[in-house]
C-alpha positions as a Python dict, from the first residue, in 0.01 Angstrom:
ca = {
    (1, 'X'): (0, 0, 0),
    (2, 'X'): (298, 231, 38),
    (3, 'X'): (363, 238, -330),
    (4, 'X'): (2, 330, -396),
    (5, 'X'): (29, 658, -205),
    (6, 'X'): (366, 728, -352),
    (7, 'X'): (196, 751, -682),
    (8, 'X'): (-41, 1019, -548),
    (9, 'X'): (218, 1258, -437),
    (10, 'X'): (296, 1548, -671),
    (11, 'X'): (39, 1789, -827),
    (12, 'X'): (19, 2168, -750),
    (13, 'X'): (361, 2339, -776),
    (14, 'X'): (607, 2407, -1055),
    (15, 'X'): (695, 2192, -1361),
    (16, 'X'): (1020, 2095, -1526),
    (17, 'X'): (950, 2185, -1884),
    (18, 'X'): (1243, 2040, -2083),
    (19, 'X'): (1124, 1790, -2341),
    (20, 'X'): (766, 1834, -2239),
    (21, 'X'): (449, 1794, -2442),
    (22, 'X'): (294, 2146, -2464),
    (23, 'X'): (-59, 2004, -2514),
    (24, 'X'): (-23, 1810, -2189),
    (25, 'X'): (114, 2123, -2020),
    (26, 'X'): (-201, 2320, -2099),
    (27, 'X'): (-422, 2059, -1931),
    (28, 'X'): (-196, 2015, -1631),
    (29, 'X'): (-174, 2395, -1576),
    (30, 'X'): (-555, 2419, -1576),
    (31, 'X'): (-593, 2126, -1340),
    (32, 'X'): (-337, 2290, -1110),
    (33, 'X'): (-514, 2626, -1118),
    (34, 'X'): (-851, 2464, -1043),
    (35, 'X'): (-719, 2277, -739),
    (36, 'X'): (-546, 2587, -607),
    (37, 'X'): (-871, 2778, -622),
    (38, 'X'): (-1038, 2551, -362),
    (39, 'X'): (-1024, 2617, 8),
    (40, 'X'): (-1040, 2242, 68),
    (41, 'X'): (-1119, 1922, -125),
    (42, 'X'): (-1292, 1611, -7),
    (43, 'X'): (-1317, 1289, -207),
    (44, 'X'): (-1391, 919, -173),
    (45, 'X'): (-1161, 681, -353),
    (46, 'X'): (-1116, 320, -455),
    (47, 'X'): (-773, 161, -485),
    (48, 'X'): (-730, -136, -712),
    (49, 'X'): (-412, -337, -697),
    (50, 'X'): (-278, -598, -935),
    (51, 'X'): (46, -788, -939),
    (52, 'X'): (132, -948, -1274),
    (53, 'X'): (407, -1166, -1134),
    (54, 'X'): (196, -1363, -883),
    (55, 'X'): (-143, -1296, -1043),
    (56, 'X'): (-293, -1133, -729),
    (57, 'X'): (-536, -846, -703),
    (58, 'X'): (-745, -666, -442),
    (59, 'X'): (-929, -344, -389),
    (60, 'X'): (-993, -107, -97),
    (61, 'X'): (-1202, 202, -37),
    (62, 'X'): (-1129, 518, 158),
    (63, 'X'): (-1191, 889, 185),
    (64, 'X'): (-973, 1199, 231),
    (65, 'X'): (-1025, 1564, 311),
    (66, 'X'): (-741, 1813, 237),
    (67, 'X'): (-705, 2173, 336),
    (68, 'X'): (-362, 2326, 271),
    (69, 'X'): (-111, 2120, 466),
    (70, 'X'): (-384, 1956, 676),
    (71, 'X'): (-565, 1640, 601),
    (72, 'X'): (-803, 1378, 741),
    (73, 'X'): (-779, 1031, 590),
    (74, 'X'): (-983, 713, 650),
    (75, 'X'): (-831, 409, 491),
    (76, 'X'): (-801, 35, 571),
    (77, 'X'): (-916, 72, 935),
    (78, 'X'): (-693, 368, 1014),
    (79, 'X'): (-826, 717, 1076),
    (80, 'X'): (-553, 980, 1029),
    (81, 'X'): (-575, 1340, 1150),
    (82, 'X'): (-300, 1589, 1056),
    (83, 'X'): (-323, 1954, 1168),
    (84, 'X'): (-12, 2072, 980),
    (85, 'X'): (236, 1962, 1246),
    (86, 'X'): (104, 1667, 1444),
    (87, 'X'): (-25, 1342, 1305),
    (88, 'X'): (-268, 1121, 1503),
    (89, 'X'): (-312, 769, 1353),
    (90, 'X'): (-607, 591, 1518),
    (91, 'X'): (-610, 212, 1458),
    (92, 'X'): (-972, 105, 1496),
    (93, 'X'): (-911, -263, 1541),
    (94, 'X'): (-686, -229, 1845),
    (95, 'X'): (-835, 103, 1973),
    (96, 'X'): (-496, 270, 1969),
    (97, 'X'): (-370, 612, 1858),
    (98, 'X'): (-16, 683, 1759),
    (99, 'X'): (105, 1045, 1773),
    (100, 'X'): (396, 1167, 1559),
    (101, 'X'): (537, 1472, 1386),
    (102, 'X'): (613, 1366, 1028),
    (103, 'X'): (865, 1539, 796),
    (104, 'X'): (672, 1768, 567),
    (105, 'X'): (944, 1739, 301),
    (106, 'X'): (874, 1365, 277),
    (107, 'X'): (820, 1262, -84),
    (108, 'X'): (638, 943, -3),
    (109, 'X'): (263, 1011, -16),
    (110, 'X'): (197, 725, 221),
    (111, 'X'): (364, 948, 481),
    (112, 'X'): (240, 1275, 335),
    (113, 'X'): (-104, 1206, 184),
    (114, 'X'): (-223, 1569, 169),
    (115, 'X'): (-29, 1565, -163),
    (116, 'X'): (-289, 1323, -302),
    (117, 'X'): (-412, 1587, -550),
    (118, 'X'): (-67, 1719, -629),
    (119, 'X'): (53, 1446, -861),
    (120, 'X'): (237, 1621, -1141),
    (121, 'X'): (450, 1905, -1008),
    (122, 'X'): (798, 1750, -975),
    (123, 'X'): (1065, 1569, -1167),
    (124, 'X'): (851, 1433, -1455),
    (125, 'X'): (840, 1444, -1831),
    (126, 'X'): (479, 1438, -1947),
    (127, 'X'): (291, 1339, -2265),
    (128, 'X'): (-72, 1371, -2379),
    (129, 'X'): (-177, 1015, -2475),
    (130, 'X'): (-539, 1053, -2566),
    (131, 'X'): (-843, 1285, -2561),
    (132, 'X'): (-1201, 1154, -2598),
    (133, 'X'): (-1563, 1210, -2498),
    (134, 'X'): (-1741, 987, -2252),
    (135, 'X'): (-2099, 1033, -2130),
    (136, 'X'): (-2099, 1396, -2224),
    (137, 'X'): (-1771, 1482, -2065),
    (138, 'X'): (-1437, 1534, -2230),
    (139, 'X'): (-1144, 1332, -2089),
    (140, 'X'): (-766, 1336, -2125),
    (141, 'X'): (-501, 1070, -2053),
    (142, 'X'): (-155, 1201, -1965),
    (143, 'X'): (145, 986, -1887),
    (144, 'X'): (422, 1101, -1652),
    (145, 'X'): (775, 960, -1679),
    (146, 'X'): (1019, 1017, -1385),
    (147, 'X'): (1353, 1172, -1463),
    (148, 'X'): (1504, 963, -1186),
    (149, 'X'): (1563, 620, -1340),
    (150, 'X'): (1609, 469, -994),
    (151, 'X'): (1241, 516, -903),
    (152, 'X'): (1061, 188, -849),
    (153, 'X'): (794, 273, -1103),
    (154, 'X'): (824, 333, -1477),
    (155, 'X'): (536, 571, -1527),
    (156, 'X'): (221, 733, -1385),
    (157, 'X'): (-101, 775, -1576),
    (158, 'X'): (-352, 1050, -1503),
    (159, 'X'): (-716, 1043, -1625),
    (160, 'X'): (-851, 1402, -1612),
    (161, 'X'): (-1202, 1529, -1677),
    (162, 'X'): (-1132, 1832, -1892),
    (163, 'X'): (-1496, 1943, -1874),
    (164, 'X'): (-1451, 2052, -1512),
    (165, 'X'): (-1075, 1978, -1460),
    (166, 'X'): (-1109, 1714, -1192),
    (167, 'X'): (-867, 1436, -1145),
    (168, 'X'): (-1053, 1111, -1211),
    (169, 'X'): (-785, 851, -1158),
    (170, 'X'): (-411, 796, -1109),
    (171, 'X'): (-229, 477, -1199),
    (172, 'X'): (121, 371, -1108),
    (173, 'X'): (310, 104, -1309),
    (174, 'X'): (570, -56, -1086),
    (175, 'X'): (890, -209, -1223),
    (176, 'X'): (817, -517, -1010),
    (177, 'X'): (497, -598, -1198),
    (178, 'X'): (266, -425, -955),
    (179, 'X'): (-7, -184, -1079),
    (180, 'X'): (-208, 48, -857),
    (181, 'X'): (-508, 255, -968),
    (182, 'X'): (-681, 513, -755),
    (183, 'X'): (-1024, 623, -874),
    (184, 'X'): (-1174, 940, -718),
    (185, 'X'): (-1546, 1010, -683),
    (186, 'X'): (-1795, 1207, -481),
    (187, 'X'): (-1589, 1529, -495),
    (188, 'X'): (-1683, 1807, -259),
    (189, 'X'): (-1506, 2140, -229),
    (190, 'X'): (-1501, 2452, -15),
    (191, 'X'): (-1664, 2280, 279),
    (192, 'X'): (-1737, 2470, 597),
    (193, 'X'): (-1509, 2280, 834),
    (194, 'X'): (-1446, 2338, 1206),
    (195, 'X'): (-1086, 2428, 1304),
    (196, 'X'): (-1074, 2107, 1503),
    (197, 'X'): (-1170, 1885, 1210),
    (198, 'X'): (-807, 1790, 1147),
    (199, 'X'): (-720, 1729, 1510),
    (200, 'X'): (-780, 1406, 1702),
    (201, 'X'): (-1019, 1464, 1991),
    (202, 'X'): (-948, 1225, 2275),
    (203, 'X'): (-1293, 1276, 2418),
    (204, 'X'): (-1439, 1097, 2114),
    (205, 'X'): (-1222, 791, 2189),
    (206, 'X'): (-1207, 789, 2577),
    (207, 'X'): (-1072, 431, 2604),
    (208, 'X'): (-808, 446, 2333),
    (209, 'X'): (-450, 369, 2418),
    (210, 'X'): (-231, 666, 2338),
    (211, 'X'): (123, 600, 2213),
    (212, 'X'): (327, 920, 2175),
    (213, 'X'): (607, 862, 1927),
    (214, 'X'): (738, 1224, 1930),
    (215, 'X'): (1086, 1284, 2060),
}
């Protein structure tokens, strides 16, 4: 699952333009501008995993809310609350919450999932693969290729609804034969959220064991 969030880690900042497809750049710029215009974003998602080597596959569902550097994530039995500095990870099965202060420069989206809608802003060449209409919406497929050949994936693929410039899905093609796809749905934006929404409230979990991992 770590690789699946790694794929979702790069989408709102600056681009490296050398050897880039200008048609893809137009779409990515508009997607970036649209996401920057929101105060916050909330979405449900489904993650589909396949491994070609051992012929295994599975899927999981989750939801995420992002506001600036803050996020709240519910995925695979773990509720995560991050207020921009402190991360609370509540493990439902064992009624335990781990407290930490993650590195905000962390590239791995598994450890920095507020970048889930910032997938294309760093260290990639990009190419427009296809444009088509589907159920009244226009869509675009863009592939991203990492400059760093030591990455454990060969490319990322974005599916973008160019009617409203929403990210529909992100796929990662691992060099080890693994393939992750995240599909986003039930988008909501500019929600009226309480300041405490991204902070773990111990009164809501009075019997939870607290493990403080901060130094």
